[in-house]
A tleap script that builds the chain and sets N, CA, C and O, in Angstrom:
source leaprc.protein.ff14SB
mol = sequence {
  NMET LYS VAL GLU LEU VAL THR THR LEU LYS
  ARG GLN ALA THR LYS ILE LEU ALA ASP LEU
  HIE ILE THR LYS GLU PRO VAL LEU ILE THR
  GLU HIE GLY GLN PRO SER ALA TYR LEU VAL
  ASP VAL GLU ASP TYR GLU TYR MET GLN ASN
  ARG LEU ALA ILE LEU GLU GLY ILE ALA ARG
  GLY GLU ARG ALA ILE VAL GLU GLY ASN VAL
  ILE SER GLN SER GLU ALA LYS GLU LYS MET
  SER LYS TRP LEU CLYS
}
set mol.1.N position { 5.685 4.656 -17.056 }
set mol.1.CA position { 4.331 4.688 -16.555 }
set mol.1.C position { 3.439 5.348 -17.598 }
set mol.1.O position { 3.807 6.327 -18.248 }
set mol.2.N position { 2.282 4.783 -17.723 }
set mol.2.CA position { 1.304 5.299 -18.672 }
set mol.2.C position { 0.588 6.507 -18.062 }
set mol.2.O position { 0.293 6.515 -16.867 }
set mol.3.N position { 0.310 7.516 -18.872 }
set mol.3.CA position { -0.400 8.715 -18.432 }
set mol.3.C position { -1.633 8.882 -19.308 }
set mol.3.O position { -1.553 8.789 -20.532 }
set mol.4.N position { -2.768 9.127 -18.673 }
set mol.4.CA position { -4.023 9.321 -19.406 }
set mol.4.C position { -4.754 10.542 -18.857 }
set mol.4.O position { -4.695 10.834 -17.662 }
set mol.5.N position { -5.436 11.242 -19.742 }
set mol.5.CA position { -6.305 12.343 -19.325 }
set mol.5.C position { -7.562 11.777 -18.674 }
set mol.5.O position { -8.008 10.685 -19.027 }
set mol.6.N position { -8.121 12.502 -17.743 }
set mol.6.CA position { -9.348 12.043 -17.103 }
set mol.6.C position { -10.469 11.892 -18.133 }
set mol.6.O position { -11.314 11.007 -17.998 }
set mol.7.N position { -10.484 12.738 -19.151 }
set mol.7.CA position { -11.522 12.622 -20.191 }
set mol.7.C position { -11.333 11.334 -20.994 }
set mol.7.O position { -12.314 10.718 -21.410 }
set mol.8.N position { -10.084 10.924 -21.214 }
set mol.8.CA position { -9.826 9.661 -21.909 }
set mol.8.C position { -10.305 8.495 -21.047 }
set mol.8.O position { -10.882 7.532 -21.551 }
set mol.9.N position { -10.058 8.596 -19.741 }
set mol.9.CA position { -10.530 7.552 -18.826 }
set mol.9.C position { -12.050 7.436 -18.891 }
set mol.9.O position { -12.592 6.331 -18.905 }
set mol.10.N position { -12.728 8.566 -18.928 }
set mol.10.CA position { -14.191 8.546 -19.005 }
set mol.10.C position { -14.675 7.856 -20.271 }
set mol.10.O position { -15.654 7.111 -20.239 }
set mol.11.N position { -13.993 8.101 -21.383 }
set mol.11.CA position { -14.426 7.548 -22.667 }
set mol.11.C position { -13.969 6.119 -22.900 }
set mol.11.O position { -14.649 5.347 -23.576 }
set mol.12.N position { -12.816 5.763 -22.341 }
set mol.12.CA position { -12.209 4.468 -22.656 }
set mol.12.C position { -11.865 3.653 -21.409 }
set mol.12.O position { -10.864 2.935 -21.395 }
set mol.13.N position { -12.675 3.757 -20.378 }
set mol.13.CA position { -12.391 3.091 -19.114 }
set mol.13.C position { -12.179 1.587 -19.285 }
set mol.13.O position { -11.241 1.028 -18.716 }
set mol.14.N position { -13.024 0.938 -20.048 }
set mol.14.CA position { -12.915 -0.513 -20.226 }
set mol.14.C position { -11.582 -0.898 -20.848 }
set mol.14.O position { -10.944 -1.851 -20.402 }
set mol.15.N position { -11.156 -0.170 -21.872 }
set mol.15.CA position { -9.892 -0.463 -22.537 }
set mol.15.C position { -8.708 -0.180 -21.612 }
set mol.15.O position { -7.772 -0.975 -21.538 }
set mol.16.N position { -8.751 0.945 -20.913 }
set mol.16.CA position { -7.659 1.303 -20.009 }
set mol.16.C position { -7.531 0.260 -18.905 }
set mol.16.O position { -6.420 -0.148 -18.566 }
set mol.17.N position { -8.652 -0.174 -18.344 }
set mol.17.CA position { -8.620 -1.200 -17.297 }
set mol.17.C position { -8.123 -2.537 -17.844 }
set mol.17.O position { -7.369 -3.238 -17.169 }
set mol.18.N position { -8.530 -2.890 -19.038 }
set mol.18.CA position { -8.062 -4.142 -19.644 }
set mol.18.C position { -6.552 -4.106 -19.830 }
set mol.18.O position { -5.861 -5.076 -19.521 }
set mol.19.N position { -6.036 -2.983 -20.338 }
set mol.19.CA position { -4.586 -2.829 -20.502 }
set mol.19.C position { -3.872 -2.901 -19.157 }
set mol.19.O position { -2.809 -3.511 -19.043 }
set mol.20.N position { -4.456 -2.282 -18.150 }
set mol.20.CA position { -3.880 -2.291 -16.805 }
set mol.20.C position { -3.752 -3.712 -16.279 }
set mol.20.O position { -2.721 -4.074 -15.711 }
set mol.21.N position { -4.781 -4.514 -16.463 }
set mol.21.CA position { -4.750 -5.898 -15.976 }
set mol.21.C position { -3.716 -6.735 -16.725 }
set mol.21.O position { -3.132 -7.656 -16.153 }
set mol.22.N position { -3.491 -6.425 -17.982 }
set mol.22.CA position { -2.518 -7.172 -18.790 }
set mol.22.C position { -1.094 -6.741 -18.448 }
set mol.22.O position { -0.234 -7.583 -18.192 }
set mol.23.N position { -0.845 -5.437 -18.444 }
set mol.23.CA position { 0.526 -4.938 -18.271 }
set mol.23.C position { 0.944 -4.793 -16.813 }
set mol.23.O position { 2.136 -4.808 -16.505 }
set mol.24.N position { -0.027 -4.654 -15.915 }
set mol.24.CA position { 0.229 -4.392 -14.485 }
set mol.24.C position { 0.942 -3.059 -14.273 }
set mol.24.O position { 1.471 -2.801 -13.192 }
set mol.25.N position { 0.958 -2.215 -15.304 }
set mol.25.CA position { 1.633 -0.920 -15.226 }
set mol.25.C position { 0.655 0.125 -14.704 }
set mol.25.O position { -0.420 0.296 -15.280 }
set mol.26.N position { 1.002 0.833 -13.622 }
set mol.26.CA position { 0.103 1.870 -13.106 }
set mol.26.C position { -0.186 2.929 -14.171 }
set mol.26.O position { 0.622 3.163 -15.070 }
set mol.27.N position { -1.342 3.556 -14.053 }
set mol.27.CA position { -1.742 4.611 -14.977 }
set mol.27.C position { -1.939 5.888 -14.165 }
set mol.27.O position { -2.719 5.919 -13.212 }
set mol.28.N position { -1.225 6.937 -14.553 }
set mol.28.CA position { -1.394 8.240 -13.924 }
set mol.28.C position { -2.510 8.977 -14.650 }
set mol.28.O position { -2.456 9.159 -15.866 }
set mol.29.N position { -3.509 9.393 -13.906 }
set mol.29.CA position { -4.636 10.137 -14.474 }
set mol.29.C position { -4.392 11.620 -14.198 }
set mol.29.O position { -4.106 12.015 -13.068 }
set mol.30.N position { -4.510 12.432 -15.248 }
set mol.30.CA position { -4.299 13.869 -15.083 }
set mol.30.C position { -5.580 14.644 -15.363 }
set mol.30.O position { -6.412 14.235 -16.173 }
set mol.31.N position { -5.717 15.769 -14.673 }
set mol.31.CA position { -6.815 16.719 -14.897 }
set mol.31.C position { -6.187 18.084 -15.095 }
set mol.31.O position { -5.402 18.533 -14.259 }
set mol.32.N position { -6.515 18.736 -16.168 }
set mol.32.CA position { -5.997 20.075 -16.463 }
set mol.32.C position { -4.463 20.088 -16.416 }
set mol.32.O position { -3.851 21.059 -15.970 }
set mol.33.N position { -3.859 18.991 -16.886 }
set mol.33.CA position { -2.407 18.906 -16.955 }
set mol.33.C position { -1.718 18.579 -15.639 }
set mol.33.O position { -0.489 18.530 -15.577 }
set mol.34.N position { -2.495 18.356 -14.591 }
set mol.34.CA position { -1.927 18.068 -13.276 }
set mol.34.C position { -2.249 16.636 -12.853 }
set mol.34.O position { -3.339 16.141 -13.139 }
set mol.35.N position { -1.316 15.967 -12.176 }
set mol.35.CA position { -1.601 14.621 -11.675 }
set mol.35.C position { -2.822 14.640 -10.756 }
set mol.35.O position { -2.963 15.532 -9.919 }
set mol.36.N position { -3.691 13.664 -10.915 }
set mol.36.CA position { -4.918 13.619 -10.128 }
set mol.36.C position { -5.061 12.316 -9.352 }
set mol.36.O position { -5.484 12.320 -8.195 }
set mol.37.N position { -4.706 11.194 -9.993 }
set mol.37.CA position { -4.876 9.895 -9.344 }
set mol.37.C position { -4.054 8.848 -10.085 }
set mol.37.O position { -3.636 9.051 -11.224 }
set mol.38.N position { -3.834 7.730 -9.411 }
set mol.38.CA position { -3.203 6.577 -10.040 }
set mol.38.C position { -4.214 5.447 -10.109 }
set mol.38.O position { -4.983 5.229 -9.172 }
set mol.39.N position { -4.208 4.737 -11.215 }
set mol.39.CA position { -4.946 3.482 -11.322 }
set mol.39.C position { -3.922 2.367 -11.198 }
set mol.39.O position { -2.930 2.340 -11.926 }
set mol.40.N position { -4.166 1.454 -10.278 }
set mol.40.CA position { -3.269 0.313 -10.123 }
set mol.40.C position { -4.098 -0.960 -10.053 }
set mol.40.O position { -5.263 -0.944 -9.656 }
set mol.41.N position { -3.480 -2.051 -10.445 }
set mol.41.CA position { -4.117 -3.353 -10.384 }
set mol.41.C position { -4.442 -3.698 -8.929 }
set mol.41.O position { -3.680 -3.338 -8.031 }
set mol.42.N position { -5.540 -4.377 -8.685 }
set mol.42.CA position { -5.974 -4.716 -7.328 }
set mol.42.C position { -4.901 -5.507 -6.583 }
set mol.42.O position { -4.606 -5.202 -5.428 }
set mol.43.N position { -4.318 -6.506 -7.217 }
set mol.43.CA position { -3.288 -7.309 -6.552 }
set mol.43.C position { -2.088 -6.448 -6.178 }
set mol.43.O position { -1.536 -6.597 -5.088 }
set mol.44.N position { -1.684 -5.561 -7.060 }
set mol.44.CA position { -0.555 -4.673 -6.772 }
set mol.44.C position { -0.893 -3.729 -5.627 }
set mol.44.O position { -0.051 -3.474 -4.765 }
set mol.45.N position { -2.107 -3.211 -5.611 }
set mol.45.CA position { -2.528 -2.316 -4.535 }
set mol.45.C position { -2.499 -3.046 -3.193 }
set mol.45.O position { -1.988 -2.517 -2.206 }
set mol.46.N position { -3.047 -4.259 -3.160 }
set mol.46.CA position { -3.068 -5.023 -1.908 }
set mol.46.C position { -1.650 -5.362 -1.451 }
set mol.46.O position { -1.359 -5.325 -0.255 }
set mol.47.N position { -0.775 -5.688 -2.388 }
set mol.47.CA position { 0.623 -5.960 -2.071 }
set mol.47.C position { 1.276 -4.715 -1.455 }
set mol.47.O position { 1.985 -4.812 -0.454 }
set mol.48.N position { 1.033 -3.557 -2.056 }
set mol.48.CA position { 1.605 -2.309 -1.524 }
set mol.48.C position { 1.060 -2.002 -0.131 }
set mol.48.O position { 1.802 -1.544 0.738 }
set mol.49.N position { -0.227 -2.251 0.087 }
set mol.49.CA position { -0.817 -2.004 1.399 }
set mol.49.C position { -0.207 -2.918 2.457 }
set mol.49.O position { 0.064 -2.482 3.575 }
set mol.50.N position { 0.009 -4.180 2.107 }
set mol.50.CA position { 0.640 -5.116 3.045 }
set mol.50.C position { 2.058 -4.688 3.378 }
set mol.50.O position { 2.458 -4.718 4.542 }
set mol.51.N position { 2.822 -4.288 2.366 }
set mol.51.CA position { 4.195 -3.816 2.600 }
set mol.51.C position { 4.197 -2.564 3.473 }
set mol.51.O position { 5.032 -2.423 4.366 }
set mol.52.N position { 3.261 -1.662 3.210 }
set mol.52.CA position { 3.169 -0.447 4.004 }
set mol.52.C position { 2.865 -0.777 5.470 }
set mol.52.O position { 3.449 -0.179 6.373 }
set mol.53.N position { 1.967 -1.713 5.702 }
set mol.53.CA position { 1.634 -2.108 7.075 }
set mol.53.C position { 2.863 -2.681 7.788 }
set mol.53.O position { 3.095 -2.391 8.962 }
set mol.54.N position { 3.639 -3.485 7.084 }
set mol.54.CA position { 4.857 -4.047 7.671 }
set mol.54.C position { 5.840 -2.929 8.002 }
set mol.54.O position { 6.402 -2.905 9.097 }
set mol.55.N position { 6.053 -2.010 7.075 }
set mol.55.CA position { 6.979 -0.901 7.307 }
set mol.55.C position { 6.522 -0.012 8.457 }
set mol.55.O position { 7.343 0.463 9.242 }
set mol.56.N position { 5.223 0.214 8.557 }
set mol.56.CA position { 4.702 1.010 9.673 }
set mol.56.C position { 4.926 0.295 10.997 }
set mol.56.O position { 5.236 0.937 12.000 }
set mol.57.N position { 4.776 -1.016 11.014 }
set mol.57.CA position { 5.045 -1.798 12.222 }
set mol.57.C position { 6.507 -1.706 12.633 }
set mol.57.O position { 6.819 -1.559 13.815 }
set mol.58.N position { 7.393 -1.792 11.660 }
set mol.58.CA position { 8.822 -1.655 11.943 }
set mol.58.C position { 9.119 -0.261 12.507 }
set mol.58.O position { 9.864 -0.122 13.476 }
set mol.59.N position { 8.535 0.754 11.897 }
set mol.59.CA position { 8.751 2.133 12.370 }
set mol.59.C position { 8.237 2.306 13.800 }
set mol.59.O position { 8.885 2.964 14.613 }
set mol.60.N position { 7.075 1.719 14.114 }
set mol.60.CA position { 6.556 1.794 15.490 }
set mol.60.C position { 7.495 1.100 16.462 }
set mol.60.O position { 7.731 1.590 17.566 }
set mol.61.N position { 8.032 -0.047 16.048 }
set mol.61.CA position { 8.975 -0.769 16.895 }
set mol.61.C position { 10.244 0.018 17.136 }
set mol.61.O position { 10.739 0.074 18.261 }
set mol.62.N position { 10.774 0.626 16.092 }
set mol.62.CA position { 11.983 1.445 16.238 }
set mol.62.C position { 11.721 2.646 17.142 }
set mol.62.O position { 12.566 3.014 17.958 }
set mol.63.N position { 10.545 3.255 16.990 }
set mol.63.CA position { 10.191 4.398 17.826 }
set mol.63.C position { 10.064 3.964 19.294 }
set mol.63.O position { 10.492 4.683 20.197 }
set mol.64.N position { 9.477 2.795 19.522 }
set mol.64.CA position { 9.343 2.285 20.889 }
set mol.64.C position { 10.712 2.059 21.520 }
set mol.64.O position { 10.908 2.347 22.701 }
set mol.65.N position { 11.653 1.547 20.743 }
set mol.65.CA position { 13.008 1.326 21.260 }
set mol.65.C position { 13.651 2.653 21.645 }
set mol.65.O position { 14.226 2.781 22.726 }
set mol.66.N position { 13.552 3.634 20.761 }
set mol.66.CA position { 14.143 4.958 21.029 }
set mol.66.C position { 13.518 5.579 22.275 }
set mol.66.O position { 14.211 6.212 23.072 }
set mol.67.N position { 12.201 5.397 22.445 }
set mol.67.CA position { 11.491 5.984 23.588 }
set mol.67.C position { 11.623 5.138 24.846 }
set mol.67.O position { 11.168 5.544 25.915 }
set mol.68.N position { 12.238 3.968 24.729 }
set mol.68.CA position { 12.411 3.099 25.893 }
set mol.68.C position { 11.168 2.321 26.278 }
set mol.68.O position { 11.089 1.792 27.387 }
set mol.69.N position { 10.200 2.243 25.383 }
set mol.69.CA position { 8.958 1.492 25.645 }
set mol.69.C position { 9.123 0.043 25.214 }
set mol.69.O position { 8.506 -0.400 24.245 }
set mol.70.N position { 9.960 -0.692 25.940 }
set mol.70.CA position { 10.236 -2.080 25.592 }
set mol.70.C position { 10.113 -2.951 26.830 }
set mol.70.O position { 10.182 -2.463 27.958 }
set mol.71.N position { 9.930 -4.246 26.608 }
set mol.71.CA position { 9.911 -5.214 27.702 }
set mol.71.C position { 10.838 -6.366 27.331 }
set mol.71.O position { 11.205 -6.529 26.168 }
set mol.72.N position { 11.209 -7.156 28.321 }
set mol.72.CA position { 12.102 -8.289 28.072 }
set mol.72.C position { 11.358 -9.400 27.342 }
set mol.72.O position { 10.129 -9.404 27.269 }
set mol.73.N position { 12.129 -10.341 26.804 }
set mol.73.CA position { 11.523 -11.465 26.097 }
set mol.73.C position { 10.677 -12.300 27.041 }
set mol.73.O position { 9.597 -12.752 26.659 }
set mol.74.N position { 11.140 -12.515 28.261 }
set mol.74.CA position { 10.364 -13.320 29.208 }
set mol.74.C position { 9.048 -12.632 29.570 }
set mol.74.O position { 8.022 -13.296 29.712 }
set mol.75.N position { 9.070 -11.309 29.719 }
set mol.75.CA position { 7.831 -10.576 29.980 }
set mol.75.C position { 6.882 -10.684 28.790 }
set mol.75.O position { 5.674 -10.849 28.962 }
set mol.76.N position { 7.430 -10.590 27.600 }
set mol.76.CA position { 6.606 -10.702 26.395 }
set mol.76.C position { 5.977 -12.084 26.299 }
set mol.76.O position { 4.794 -12.212 25.985 }
set mol.77.N position { 6.778 -13.129 26.573 }
set mol.77.CA position { 6.229 -14.498 26.535 }
set mol.77.C position { 5.096 -14.650 27.532 }
set mol.77.O position { 4.066 -15.252 27.231 }
set mol.78.N position { 5.296 -14.099 28.720 }
set mol.78.CA position { 4.269 -14.202 29.761 }
set mol.78.C position { 2.979 -13.509 29.320 }
set mol.78.O position { 1.889 -14.056 29.487 }
set mol.79.N position { 3.106 -12.308 28.759 }
set mol.79.CA position { 1.919 -11.572 28.299 }
set mol.79.C position { 1.237 -12.260 27.128 }
set mol.79.O position { 0.011 -12.228 27.017 }
set mol.80.N position { 2.027 -12.889 26.246 }
set mol.80.CA position { 1.475 -13.526 25.067 }
set mol.80.C position { 0.956 -14.934 25.333 }
set mol.80.O position { 0.213 -15.482 24.518 }
set mol.81.N position { 1.331 -15.516 26.442 }
set mol.81.CA position { 0.961 -16.915 26.712 }
set mol.81.C position { -0.544 -17.135 26.687 }
set mol.81.O position { -1.007 -18.198 26.273 }
set mol.82.N position { -1.310 -16.144 27.125 }
set mol.82.CA position { -2.767 -16.327 27.123 }
set mol.82.C position { -3.332 -16.435 25.715 }
set mol.82.O position { -4.402 -17.014 25.529 }
set mol.83.N position { -2.629 -15.884 24.703 }
set mol.83.CA position { -3.098 -15.964 23.311 }
set mol.83.C position { -2.485 -17.149 22.580 }
set mol.83.O position { -2.974 -17.539 21.520 }
set mol.84.N position { -1.441 -17.716 23.121 }
set mol.84.CA position { -0.738 -18.782 22.421 }
set mol.84.C position { -1.148 -20.181 22.866 }
set mol.84.O position { -0.520 -21.159 22.460 }
set mol.85.N position { -2.163 -20.297 23.672 }
set mol.85.CA position { -2.601 -21.619 24.153 }
set mol.85.C position { -3.455 -22.309 23.153 }
set mol.85.O position { -3.907 -23.428 23.394 }
savepdb mol mol.pdb
quit
């Protein structure tokens, strides 16, 4: 992973962004020697957000099962039928 100082980002933003779009490699931005932010390509960010949403949905489903908040398939079909017409 590429690491850049925030001052370098300020001076060379266009070049850093151009490199990011070509390599698709995230860039860690540091301030005072400490990690501050990541720059990632838009497509990669959207892909990560979609994956995160799927994983969160799976986690909610698993939690519902553990808590006993489930319904049968026939009940689910009945409830969903109004949206599936």
